[in-house]
Full PDB file with SEQRES, HELIX, SHEET, SSBOND, CRYST1, ORIGX, SCALE, CONECT and MASTER records, all heavy atoms in Angstrom:
SEQRES   1 A   39  MET GLN ARG CYS ASP TYR LEU LEU SER GLN LEU ASP VAL          
SEQRES   2 A   39  LEU GLU ALA GLU SER VAL HIS ILE ILE ARG GLU VAL ALA          
SEQRES   3 A   39  ALA GLU PHE GLU ARG PRO VAL LEU LEU PHE SER GLY GLY          
HELIX    1 AA1 GLN A    2  GLU A   28  1                                  27    
CRYST1    1.000    1.000    1.000  90.00  90.00  90.00 P 1           1          
ORIGX1      1.000000  0.000000  0.000000        0.00000                         
ORIGX2      0.000000  1.000000  0.000000        0.00000                         
ORIGX3      0.000000  0.000000  1.000000        0.00000                         
SCALE1      1.000000  0.000000  0.000000        0.00000                         
SCALE2      0.000000  1.000000  0.000000        0.00000                         
SCALE3      0.000000  0.000000  1.000000        0.00000                         
ATOM      1  N   MET A   1     135.563  69.637  -0.017  1.00  0.00           N  
ATOM      2  CA  MET A   1     135.682  71.081   0.155  1.00  0.00           C  
ATOM      3  C   MET A   1     136.261  71.426   1.528  1.00  0.00           C  
ATOM      4  O   MET A   1     136.911  72.436   1.689  1.00  0.00           O  
ATOM      5  CB  MET A   1     134.288  71.701  -0.030  1.00  0.00           C  
ATOM      6  CG  MET A   1     134.316  73.191  -0.136  1.00  0.00           C  
ATOM      7  SD  MET A   1     134.954  73.642  -1.759  1.00  0.00           S  
ATOM      8  CE  MET A   1     134.732  75.359  -1.731  1.00  0.00           C  
ATOM      9  N   GLN A   2     136.026  70.562   2.481  1.00  0.00           N  
ATOM     10  CA  GLN A   2     136.537  70.804   3.836  1.00  0.00           C  
ATOM     11  C   GLN A   2     138.061  70.874   3.842  1.00  0.00           C  
ATOM     12  O   GLN A   2     138.647  71.702   4.509  1.00  0.00           O  
ATOM     13  CB  GLN A   2     136.053  69.683   4.777  1.00  0.00           C  
ATOM     14  CG  GLN A   2     136.396  69.899   6.226  1.00  0.00           C  
ATOM     15  CD  GLN A   2     135.566  70.995   6.862  1.00  0.00           C  
ATOM     16  OE1 GLN A   2     134.581  71.447   6.297  1.00  0.00           O  
ATOM     17  NE2 GLN A   2     135.958  71.431   8.040  1.00  0.00           N  
ATOM     18  N   ARG A   3     138.717  70.016   3.071  1.00  0.00           N  
ATOM     19  CA  ARG A   3     140.182  70.001   3.030  1.00  0.00           C  
ATOM     20  C   ARG A   3     140.713  71.318   2.469  1.00  0.00           C  
ATOM     21  O   ARG A   3     141.713  71.836   2.937  1.00  0.00           O  
ATOM     22  CB  ARG A   3     140.678  68.825   2.200  1.00  0.00           C  
ATOM     23  CG  ARG A   3     142.176  68.742   2.111  1.00  0.00           C  
ATOM     24  CD  ARG A   3     142.632  67.319   1.881  1.00  0.00           C  
ATOM     25  NE  ARG A   3     144.039  67.231   1.563  1.00  0.00           N  
ATOM     26  CZ  ARG A   3     145.026  67.366   2.443  1.00  0.00           C  
ATOM     27  NH1 ARG A   3     144.752  67.605   3.704  1.00  0.00           N  
ATOM     28  NH2 ARG A   3     146.286  67.258   2.075  1.00  0.00           N  
ATOM     29  N   CYS A   4     140.050  71.877   1.479  1.00  0.00           N  
ATOM     30  CA  CYS A   4     140.463  73.151   0.886  1.00  0.00           C  
ATOM     31  C   CYS A   4     140.390  74.259   1.939  1.00  0.00           C  
ATOM     32  O   CYS A   4     141.283  75.081   2.041  1.00  0.00           O  
ATOM     33  CB  CYS A   4     139.574  73.487  -0.308  1.00  0.00           C  
ATOM     34  SG  CYS A   4     140.062  75.004  -1.133  1.00  0.00           S  
ATOM     35  N   ASP A   5     139.320  74.289   2.722  1.00  0.00           N  
ATOM     36  CA  ASP A   5     139.191  75.288   3.783  1.00  0.00           C  
ATOM     37  C   ASP A   5     140.317  75.136   4.802  1.00  0.00           C  
ATOM     38  O   ASP A   5     140.861  76.115   5.282  1.00  0.00           O  
ATOM     39  CB  ASP A   5     137.836  75.158   4.491  1.00  0.00           C  
ATOM     40  CG  ASP A   5     136.684  75.528   3.575  1.00  0.00           C  
ATOM     41  OD1 ASP A   5     136.922  76.235   2.565  1.00  0.00           O  
ATOM     42  OD2 ASP A   5     135.550  75.110   3.857  1.00  0.00           O  
ATOM     43  N   TYR A   6     140.663  73.909   5.130  1.00  0.00           N  
ATOM     44  CA  TYR A   6     141.738  73.645   6.082  1.00  0.00           C  
ATOM     45  C   TYR A   6     143.061  74.147   5.523  1.00  0.00           C  
ATOM     46  O   TYR A   6     143.838  74.783   6.210  1.00  0.00           O  
ATOM     47  CB  TYR A   6     141.797  72.150   6.379  1.00  0.00           C  
ATOM     48  CG  TYR A   6     142.951  71.751   7.257  1.00  0.00           C  
ATOM     49  CD1 TYR A   6     142.928  71.998   8.619  1.00  0.00           C  
ATOM     50  CD2 TYR A   6     144.064  71.121   6.729  1.00  0.00           C  
ATOM     51  CE1 TYR A   6     143.989  71.634   9.417  1.00  0.00           C  
ATOM     52  CE2 TYR A   6     145.135  70.755   7.517  1.00  0.00           C  
ATOM     53  CZ  TYR A   6     145.085  71.018   8.868  1.00  0.00           C  
ATOM     54  OH  TYR A   6     146.138  70.668   9.669  1.00  0.00           O  
ATOM     55  N   LEU A   7     143.311  73.883   4.246  1.00  0.00           N  
ATOM     56  CA  LEU A   7     144.554  74.303   3.615  1.00  0.00           C  
ATOM     57  C   LEU A   7     144.661  75.830   3.627  1.00  0.00           C  
ATOM     58  O   LEU A   7     145.707  76.386   3.939  1.00  0.00           O  
ATOM     59  CB  LEU A   7     144.621  73.772   2.186  1.00  0.00           C  
ATOM     60  CG  LEU A   7     145.870  74.150   1.383  1.00  0.00           C  
ATOM     61  CD1 LEU A   7     147.118  73.587   2.064  1.00  0.00           C  
ATOM     62  CD2 LEU A   7     145.770  73.643  -0.026  1.00  0.00           C  
ATOM     63  N   LEU A   8     143.591  76.515   3.301  1.00  0.00           N  
ATOM     64  CA  LEU A   8     143.617  77.977   3.297  1.00  0.00           C  
ATOM     65  C   LEU A   8     143.883  78.520   4.693  1.00  0.00           C  
ATOM     66  O   LEU A   8     144.645  79.457   4.854  1.00  0.00           O  
ATOM     67  CB  LEU A   8     142.304  78.530   2.745  1.00  0.00           C  
ATOM     68  CG  LEU A   8     142.100  78.366   1.241  1.00  0.00           C  
ATOM     69  CD1 LEU A   8     140.722  78.865   0.834  1.00  0.00           C  
ATOM     70  CD2 LEU A   8     143.173  79.093   0.459  1.00  0.00           C  
ATOM     71  N   SER A   9     143.294  77.920   5.692  1.00  0.00           N  
ATOM     72  CA  SER A   9     143.529  78.414   7.047  1.00  0.00           C  
ATOM     73  C   SER A   9     144.980  78.170   7.456  1.00  0.00           C  
ATOM     74  O   SER A   9     145.570  78.997   8.143  1.00  0.00           O  
ATOM     75  CB  SER A   9     142.566  77.778   8.044  1.00  0.00           C  
ATOM     76  OG  SER A   9     142.824  76.398   8.179  1.00  0.00           O  
ATOM     77  N   GLN A  10     145.562  77.063   7.013  1.00  0.00           N  
ATOM     78  CA  GLN A  10     146.970  76.805   7.314  1.00  0.00           C  
ATOM     79  C   GLN A  10     147.851  77.834   6.615  1.00  0.00           C  
ATOM     80  O   GLN A  10     148.831  78.310   7.183  1.00  0.00           O  
ATOM     81  CB  GLN A  10     147.372  75.394   6.864  1.00  0.00           C  
ATOM     82  CG  GLN A  10     146.861  74.292   7.751  1.00  0.00           C  
ATOM     83  CD  GLN A  10     147.585  74.267   9.100  1.00  0.00           C  
ATOM     84  OE1 GLN A  10     148.359  75.138   9.435  1.00  0.00           O  
ATOM     85  NE2 GLN A  10     147.305  73.254   9.876  1.00  0.00           N  
ATOM     86  N   LEU A  11     147.508  78.186   5.374  1.00  0.00           N  
ATOM     87  CA  LEU A  11     148.264  79.212   4.657  1.00  0.00           C  
ATOM     88  C   LEU A  11     148.126  80.563   5.347  1.00  0.00           C  
ATOM     89  O   LEU A  11     149.084  81.327   5.417  1.00  0.00           O  
ATOM     90  CB  LEU A  11     147.793  79.301   3.207  1.00  0.00           C  
ATOM     91  CG  LEU A  11     148.147  78.111   2.327  1.00  0.00           C  
ATOM     92  CD1 LEU A  11     147.540  78.279   0.944  1.00  0.00           C  
ATOM     93  CD2 LEU A  11     149.645  77.938   2.221  1.00  0.00           C  
ATOM     94  N   ASP A  12     146.946  80.853   5.855  1.00  0.00           N  
ATOM     95  CA  ASP A  12     146.744  82.102   6.590  1.00  0.00           C  
ATOM     96  C   ASP A  12     147.618  82.143   7.836  1.00  0.00           C  
ATOM     97  O   ASP A  12     148.199  83.179   8.162  1.00  0.00           O  
ATOM     98  CB  ASP A  12     145.271  82.269   6.982  1.00  0.00           C  
ATOM     99  CG  ASP A  12     144.386  82.576   5.787  1.00  0.00           C  
ATOM    100  OD1 ASP A  12     144.906  83.075   4.768  1.00  0.00           O  
ATOM    101  OD2 ASP A  12     143.171  82.319   5.885  1.00  0.00           O  
ATOM    102  N   VAL A  13     147.727  81.017   8.518  1.00  0.00           N  
ATOM    103  CA  VAL A  13     148.565  80.932   9.717  1.00  0.00           C  
ATOM    104  C   VAL A  13     150.033  81.145   9.343  1.00  0.00           C  
ATOM    105  O   VAL A  13     150.743  81.913  10.003  1.00  0.00           O  
ATOM    106  CB  VAL A  13     148.375  79.567  10.424  1.00  0.00           C  
ATOM    107  CG1 VAL A  13     149.427  79.369  11.501  1.00  0.00           C  
ATOM    108  CG2 VAL A  13     146.987  79.471  11.010  1.00  0.00           C  
ATOM    109  N   LEU A  14     150.491  80.511   8.284  1.00  0.00           N  
ATOM    110  CA  LEU A  14     151.880  80.678   7.855  1.00  0.00           C  
ATOM    111  C   LEU A  14     152.166  82.111   7.420  1.00  0.00           C  
ATOM    112  O   LEU A  14     153.222  82.659   7.731  1.00  0.00           O  
ATOM    113  CB  LEU A  14     152.193  79.718   6.708  1.00  0.00           C  
ATOM    114  CG  LEU A  14     152.292  78.249   7.076  1.00  0.00           C  
ATOM    115  CD1 LEU A  14     152.442  77.399   5.828  1.00  0.00           C  
ATOM    116  CD2 LEU A  14     153.445  78.010   8.027  1.00  0.00           C  
ATOM    117  N   GLU A  15     151.206  82.728   6.729  1.00  0.00           N  
ATOM    118  CA  GLU A  15     151.385  84.116   6.305  1.00  0.00           C  
ATOM    119  C   GLU A  15     151.493  85.040   7.512  1.00  0.00           C  
ATOM    120  O   GLU A  15     152.370  85.901   7.582  1.00  0.00           O  
ATOM    121  CB  GLU A  15     150.219  84.546   5.423  1.00  0.00           C  
ATOM    122  CG  GLU A  15     150.336  85.985   4.956  1.00  0.00           C  
ATOM    123  CD  GLU A  15     149.129  86.454   4.177  1.00  0.00           C  
ATOM    124  OE1 GLU A  15     148.086  85.770   4.193  1.00  0.00           O  
ATOM    125  OE2 GLU A  15     149.234  87.518   3.562  1.00  0.00           O  
ATOM    126  N   ALA A  16     150.617  84.859   8.477  1.00  0.00           N  
ATOM    127  CA  ALA A  16     150.636  85.694   9.677  1.00  0.00           C  
ATOM    128  C   ALA A  16     151.943  85.513  10.447  1.00  0.00           C  
ATOM    129  O   ALA A  16     152.516  86.481  10.948  1.00  0.00           O  
ATOM    130  CB  ALA A  16     149.442  85.352  10.566  1.00  0.00           C  
ATOM    131  N   GLU A  17     152.420  84.286  10.515  1.00  0.00           N  
ATOM    132  CA  GLU A  17     153.675  84.011  11.210  1.00  0.00           C  
ATOM    133  C   GLU A  17     154.853  84.671  10.485  1.00  0.00           C  
ATOM    134  O   GLU A  17     155.737  85.244  11.122  1.00  0.00           O  
ATOM    135  CB  GLU A  17     153.883  82.499  11.296  1.00  0.00           C  
ATOM    136  CG  GLU A  17     154.945  82.090  12.275  1.00  0.00           C  
ATOM    137  CD  GLU A  17     154.966  80.589  12.480  1.00  0.00           C  
ATOM    138  OE1 GLU A  17     153.880  79.991  12.647  1.00  0.00           O  
ATOM    139  OE2 GLU A  17     156.067  80.024  12.475  1.00  0.00           O  
ATOM    140  N   SER A  18     154.839  84.608   9.163  1.00  0.00           N  
ATOM    141  CA  SER A  18     155.909  85.236   8.373  1.00  0.00           C  
ATOM    142  C   SER A  18     155.923  86.750   8.560  1.00  0.00           C  
ATOM    143  O   SER A  18     156.985  87.354   8.746  1.00  0.00           O  
ATOM    144  CB  SER A  18     155.724  84.916   6.895  1.00  0.00           C  
ATOM    145  OG  SER A  18     155.772  83.540   6.679  1.00  0.00           O  
ATOM    146  N   VAL A  19     154.760  87.360   8.509  1.00  0.00           N  
ATOM    147  CA  VAL A  19     154.665  88.809   8.697  1.00  0.00           C  
ATOM    148  C   VAL A  19     155.155  89.184  10.094  1.00  0.00           C  
ATOM    149  O   VAL A  19     155.874  90.171  10.265  1.00  0.00           O  
ATOM    150  CB  VAL A  19     153.220  89.294   8.462  1.00  0.00           C  
ATOM    151  CG1 VAL A  19     153.047  90.738   8.896  1.00  0.00           C  
ATOM    152  CG2 VAL A  19     152.852  89.136   6.993  1.00  0.00           C  
ATOM    153  N   HIS A  20     154.804  88.388  11.086  1.00  0.00           N  
ATOM    154  CA  HIS A  20     155.248  88.649  12.458  1.00  0.00           C  
ATOM    155  C   HIS A  20     156.774  88.610  12.552  1.00  0.00           C  
ATOM    156  O   HIS A  20     157.388  89.495  13.159  1.00  0.00           O  
ATOM    157  CB  HIS A  20     154.629  87.627  13.406  1.00  0.00           C  
ATOM    158  CG  HIS A  20     155.097  87.753  14.811  1.00  0.00           C  
ATOM    159  ND1 HIS A  20     154.677  88.762  15.643  1.00  0.00           N  
ATOM    160  CD2 HIS A  20     155.963  87.008  15.527  1.00  0.00           C  
ATOM    161  CE1 HIS A  20     155.282  88.635  16.812  1.00  0.00           C  
ATOM    162  NE2 HIS A  20     156.070  87.570  16.769  1.00  0.00           N  
ATOM    163  N   ILE A  21     157.382  87.611  11.947  1.00  0.00           N  
ATOM    164  CA  ILE A  21     158.845  87.484  11.982  1.00  0.00           C  
ATOM    165  C   ILE A  21     159.501  88.673  11.295  1.00  0.00           C  
ATOM    166  O   ILE A  21     160.461  89.257  11.818  1.00  0.00           O  
ATOM    167  CB  ILE A  21     159.281  86.160  11.328  1.00  0.00           C  
ATOM    168  CG1 ILE A  21     158.858  84.984  12.203  1.00  0.00           C  
ATOM    169  CG2 ILE A  21     160.785  86.141  11.083  1.00  0.00           C  
ATOM    170  CD1 ILE A  21     159.009  83.632  11.547  1.00  0.00           C  
ATOM    171  N   ILE A  22     158.988  89.051  10.125  1.00  0.00           N  
ATOM    172  CA  ILE A  22     159.557  90.190   9.400  1.00  0.00           C  
ATOM    173  C   ILE A  22     159.441  91.473  10.232  1.00  0.00           C  
ATOM    174  O   ILE A  22     160.380  92.264  10.311  1.00  0.00           O  
ATOM    175  CB  ILE A  22     158.875  90.352   8.026  1.00  0.00           C  
ATOM    176  CG1 ILE A  22     159.278  89.192   7.122  1.00  0.00           C  
ATOM    177  CG2 ILE A  22     159.243  91.688   7.385  1.00  0.00           C  
ATOM    178  CD1 ILE A  22     158.491  89.091   5.835  1.00  0.00           C  
ATOM    179  N   ARG A  23     158.304  91.668  10.872  1.00  0.00           N  
ATOM    180  CA  ARG A  23     158.126  92.868  11.703  1.00  0.00           C  
ATOM    181  C   ARG A  23     159.060  92.862  12.906  1.00  0.00           C  
ATOM    182  O   ARG A  23     159.597  93.900  13.293  1.00  0.00           O  
ATOM    183  CB  ARG A  23     156.672  92.977  12.163  1.00  0.00           C  
ATOM    184  CG  ARG A  23     155.747  93.396  11.059  1.00  0.00           C  
ATOM    185  CD  ARG A  23     154.328  93.512  11.539  1.00  0.00           C  
ATOM    186  NE  ARG A  23     153.465  93.981  10.460  1.00  0.00           N  
ATOM    187  CZ  ARG A  23     152.153  93.965  10.527  1.00  0.00           C  
ATOM    188  NH1 ARG A  23     151.532  93.503  11.601  1.00  0.00           N  
ATOM    189  NH2 ARG A  23     151.448  94.407   9.507  1.00  0.00           N  
ATOM    190  N   GLU A  24     159.248  91.707  13.515  1.00  0.00           N  
ATOM    191  CA  GLU A  24     160.155  91.604  14.656  1.00  0.00           C  
ATOM    192  C   GLU A  24     161.587  91.934  14.248  1.00  0.00           C  
ATOM    193  O   GLU A  24     162.297  92.653  14.945  1.00  0.00           O  
ATOM    194  CB  GLU A  24     160.103  90.197  15.257  1.00  0.00           C  
ATOM    195  CG  GLU A  24     158.842  89.903  16.046  1.00  0.00           C  
ATOM    196  CD  GLU A  24     158.779  90.709  17.329  1.00  0.00           C  
ATOM    197  OE1 GLU A  24     159.796  90.796  18.039  1.00  0.00           O  
ATOM    198  OE2 GLU A  24     157.705  91.253  17.621  1.00  0.00           O  
ATOM    199  N   VAL A  25     162.020  91.401  13.120  1.00  0.00           N  
ATOM    200  CA  VAL A  25     163.374  91.663  12.637  1.00  0.00           C  
ATOM    201  C   VAL A  25     163.531  93.140  12.295  1.00  0.00           C  
ATOM    202  O   VAL A  25     164.531  93.772  12.640  1.00  0.00           O  
ATOM    203  CB  VAL A  25     163.703  90.773  11.420  1.00  0.00           C  
ATOM    204  CG1 VAL A  25     165.003  91.200  10.774  1.00  0.00           C  
ATOM    205  CG2 VAL A  25     163.787  89.316  11.846  1.00  0.00           C  
ATOM    206  N   ALA A  26     162.537  93.708  11.613  1.00  0.00           N  
ATOM    207  CA  ALA A  26     162.596  95.120  11.234  1.00  0.00           C  
ATOM    208  C   ALA A  26     162.664  96.019  12.464  1.00  0.00           C  
ATOM    209  O   ALA A  26     163.328  97.060  12.447  1.00  0.00           O  
ATOM    210  CB  ALA A  26     161.384  95.486  10.380  1.00  0.00           C  
ATOM    211  N   ALA A  27     162.016  95.626  13.539  1.00  0.00           N  
ATOM    212  CA  ALA A  27     162.015  96.428  14.761  1.00  0.00           C  
ATOM    213  C   ALA A  27     163.375  96.385  15.468  1.00  0.00           C  
ATOM    214  O   ALA A  27     163.713  97.308  16.214  1.00  0.00           O  
ATOM    215  CB  ALA A  27     160.924  95.940  15.707  1.00  0.00           C  
ATOM    216  N   GLU A  28     164.140  95.330  15.218  1.00  0.00           N  
ATOM    217  CA  GLU A  28     165.425  95.164  15.893  1.00  0.00           C  
ATOM    218  C   GLU A  28     166.544  96.019  15.291  1.00  0.00           C  
ATOM    219  O   GLU A  28     167.501  96.334  15.967  1.00  0.00           O  
ATOM    220  CB  GLU A  28     165.860  93.692  15.854  1.00  0.00           C  
ATOM    221  CG  GLU A  28     165.030  92.779  16.722  1.00  0.00           C  
ATOM    222  CD  GLU A  28     165.258  93.013  18.198  1.00  0.00           C  
ATOM    223  OE1 GLU A  28     166.418  93.241  18.597  1.00  0.00           O  
ATOM    224  OE2 GLU A  28     164.266  92.984  18.941  1.00  0.00           O  
ATOM    225  N   PHE A  29     166.415  96.355  14.017  1.00  0.00           N  
ATOM    226  CA  PHE A  29     167.502  97.035  13.320  1.00  0.00           C  
ATOM    227  C   PHE A  29     167.108  98.444  12.911  1.00  0.00           C  
ATOM    228  O   PHE A  29     165.947  98.731  12.650  1.00  0.00           O  
ATOM    229  CB  PHE A  29     167.914  96.236  12.081  1.00  0.00           C  
ATOM    230  CG  PHE A  29     168.478  94.889  12.410  1.00  0.00           C  
ATOM    231  CD1 PHE A  29     167.689  93.759  12.336  1.00  0.00           C  
ATOM    232  CD2 PHE A  29     169.789  94.752  12.833  1.00  0.00           C  
ATOM    233  CE1 PHE A  29     168.198  92.506  12.658  1.00  0.00           C  
ATOM    234  CE2 PHE A  29     170.313  93.512  13.149  1.00  0.00           C  
ATOM    235  CZ  PHE A  29     169.516  92.392  13.060  1.00  0.00           C  
ATOM    236  N   GLU A  30     168.110  99.313  12.831  1.00  0.00           N  
ATOM    237  CA  GLU A  30     167.857 100.698  12.452  1.00  0.00           C  
ATOM    238  C   GLU A  30     167.484 100.817  10.973  1.00  0.00           C  
ATOM    239  O   GLU A  30     166.592 101.566  10.612  1.00  0.00           O  
ATOM    240  CB  GLU A  30     169.106 101.532  12.746  1.00  0.00           C  
ATOM    241  CG  GLU A  30     168.921 103.016  12.509  1.00  0.00           C  
ATOM    242  CD  GLU A  30     170.166 103.789  12.895  1.00  0.00           C  
ATOM    243  OE1 GLU A  30     170.850 103.374  13.856  1.00  0.00           O  
ATOM    244  OE2 GLU A  30     170.447 104.782  12.228  1.00  0.00           O  
ATOM    245  N   ARG A  31     168.197 100.053  10.131  1.00  0.00           N  
ATOM    246  CA  ARG A  31     167.947 100.101   8.682  1.00  0.00           C  
ATOM    247  C   ARG A  31     167.827  98.676   8.136  1.00  0.00           C  
ATOM    248  O   ARG A  31     168.756  98.175   7.496  1.00  0.00           O  
ATOM    249  CB  ARG A  31     169.065 100.851   7.976  1.00  0.00           C  
ATOM    250  CG  ARG A  31     169.189 102.301   8.414  1.00  0.00           C  
ATOM    251  CD  ARG A  31     170.328 103.013   7.740  1.00  0.00           C  
ATOM    252  NE  ARG A  31     170.075 103.085   6.304  1.00  0.00           N  
ATOM    253  CZ  ARG A  31     171.016 103.343   5.409  1.00  0.00           C  
ATOM    254  NH1 ARG A  31     172.249 103.553   5.775  1.00  0.00           N  
ATOM    255  NH2 ARG A  31     170.712 103.412   4.133  1.00  0.00           N  
ATOM    256  N   PRO A  32     166.687  98.020   8.345  1.00  0.00           N  
ATOM    257  CA  PRO A  32     166.539  96.639   7.874  1.00  0.00           C  
ATOM    258  C   PRO A  32     166.468  96.569   6.346  1.00  0.00           C  
ATOM    259  O   PRO A  32     166.052  97.503   5.676  1.00  0.00           O  
ATOM    260  CB  PRO A  32     165.220  96.186   8.494  1.00  0.00           C  
ATOM    261  CG  PRO A  32     164.465  97.444   8.702  1.00  0.00           C  
ATOM    262  CD  PRO A  32     165.498  98.506   9.002  1.00  0.00           C  
ATOM    263  N   VAL A  33     166.877  95.431   5.807  1.00  0.00           N  
ATOM    264  CA  VAL A  33     166.863  95.194   4.368  1.00  0.00           C  
ATOM    265  C   VAL A  33     166.170  93.870   4.103  1.00  0.00           C  
ATOM    266  O   VAL A  33     166.391  92.888   4.808  1.00  0.00           O  
ATOM    267  CB  VAL A  33     168.309  95.151   3.806  1.00  0.00           C  
ATOM    268  CG1 VAL A  33     168.292  94.761   2.334  1.00  0.00           C  
ATOM    269  CG2 VAL A  33     169.009  96.469   4.018  1.00  0.00           C  
ATOM    270  N   LEU A  34     165.310  93.840   3.093  1.00  0.00           N  
ATOM    271  CA  LEU A  34     164.639  92.609   2.701  1.00  0.00           C  
ATOM    272  C   LEU A  34     165.144  92.229   1.312  1.00  0.00           C  
ATOM    273  O   LEU A  34     164.984  92.983   0.358  1.00  0.00           O  
ATOM    274  CB  LEU A  34     163.128  92.802   2.672  1.00  0.00           C  
ATOM    275  CG  LEU A  34     162.285  91.615   2.215  1.00  0.00           C  
ATOM    276  CD1 LEU A  34     162.435  90.462   3.222  1.00  0.00           C  
ATOM    277  CD2 LEU A  34     160.829  92.009   2.086  1.00  0.00           C  
ATOM    278  N   LEU A  35     165.781  91.057   1.211  1.00  0.00           N  
ATOM    279  CA  LEU A  35     166.272  90.575  -0.084  1.00  0.00           C  
ATOM    280  C   LEU A  35     165.130  89.838  -0.787  1.00  0.00           C  
ATOM    281  O   LEU A  35     164.405  89.069  -0.169  1.00  0.00           O  
ATOM    282  CB  LEU A  35     167.455  89.631   0.119  1.00  0.00           C  
ATOM    283  CG  LEU A  35     168.660  90.241   0.815  1.00  0.00           C  
ATOM    284  CD1 LEU A  35     169.738  89.171   1.009  1.00  0.00           C  
ATOM    285  CD2 LEU A  35     169.217  91.409   0.040  1.00  0.00           C  
ATOM    286  N   PHE A  36     165.005  90.114  -2.084  1.00  0.00           N  
ATOM    287  CA  PHE A  36     163.923  89.501  -2.860  1.00  0.00           C  
ATOM    288  C   PHE A  36     164.454  89.029  -4.200  1.00  0.00           C  
ATOM    289  O   PHE A  36     165.223  89.719  -4.847  1.00  0.00           O  
ATOM    290  CB  PHE A  36     162.806  90.537  -3.087  1.00  0.00           C  
ATOM    291  CG  PHE A  36     161.718  90.048  -4.013  1.00  0.00           C  
ATOM    292  CD1 PHE A  36     160.773  89.175  -3.554  1.00  0.00           C  
ATOM    293  CD2 PHE A  36     161.688  90.462  -5.328  1.00  0.00           C  
ATOM    294  CE1 PHE A  36     159.766  88.718  -4.411  1.00  0.00           C  
ATOM    295  CE2 PHE A  36     160.694  90.006  -6.185  1.00  0.00           C  
ATOM    296  CZ  PHE A  36     159.741  89.137  -5.725  1.00  0.00           C  
ATOM    297  N   SER A  37     164.047  87.836  -4.598  1.00  0.00           N  
ATOM    298  CA  SER A  37     164.425  87.311  -5.897  1.00  0.00           C  
ATOM    299  C   SER A  37     163.162  86.935  -6.661  1.00  0.00           C  
ATOM    300  O   SER A  37     162.341  86.175  -6.169  1.00  0.00           O  
ATOM    301  CB  SER A  37     165.308  86.071  -5.733  1.00  0.00           C  
ATOM    302  OG  SER A  37     165.530  85.481  -6.988  1.00  0.00           O  
ATOM    303  N   GLY A  38     162.986  87.492  -7.817  1.00  0.00           N  
ATOM    304  CA  GLY A  38     161.793  87.201  -8.600  1.00  0.00           C  
ATOM    305  C   GLY A  38     162.001  86.099  -9.631  1.00  0.00           C  
ATOM    306  O   GLY A  38     161.126  85.849 -10.438  1.00  0.00           O  
ATOM    307  N   GLY A  39     163.124  85.434  -9.562  1.00  0.00           N  
ATOM    308  CA  GLY A  39     163.411  84.439 -10.596  1.00  0.00           C  
ATOM    309  C   GLY A  39     163.478  83.055 -10.156  1.00  0.00           C  
ATOM    310  O   GLY A  39     163.241  82.386  -9.352  1.00  0.00           O  
TER     311      GLY A  39                                                      
MASTER        0    0    0    1    0    0    0    6  310    1    0    3          
END                                                                             
């Protein structure tokens, strides 16, 4: 069970880092665009 907790915390770190990058990019541009593919 310890490994599962470690994995979740690593995913939390990656998620936080991704959100930070997206916010930084959005702050740099007047009209930022996020491309998304659902397929």
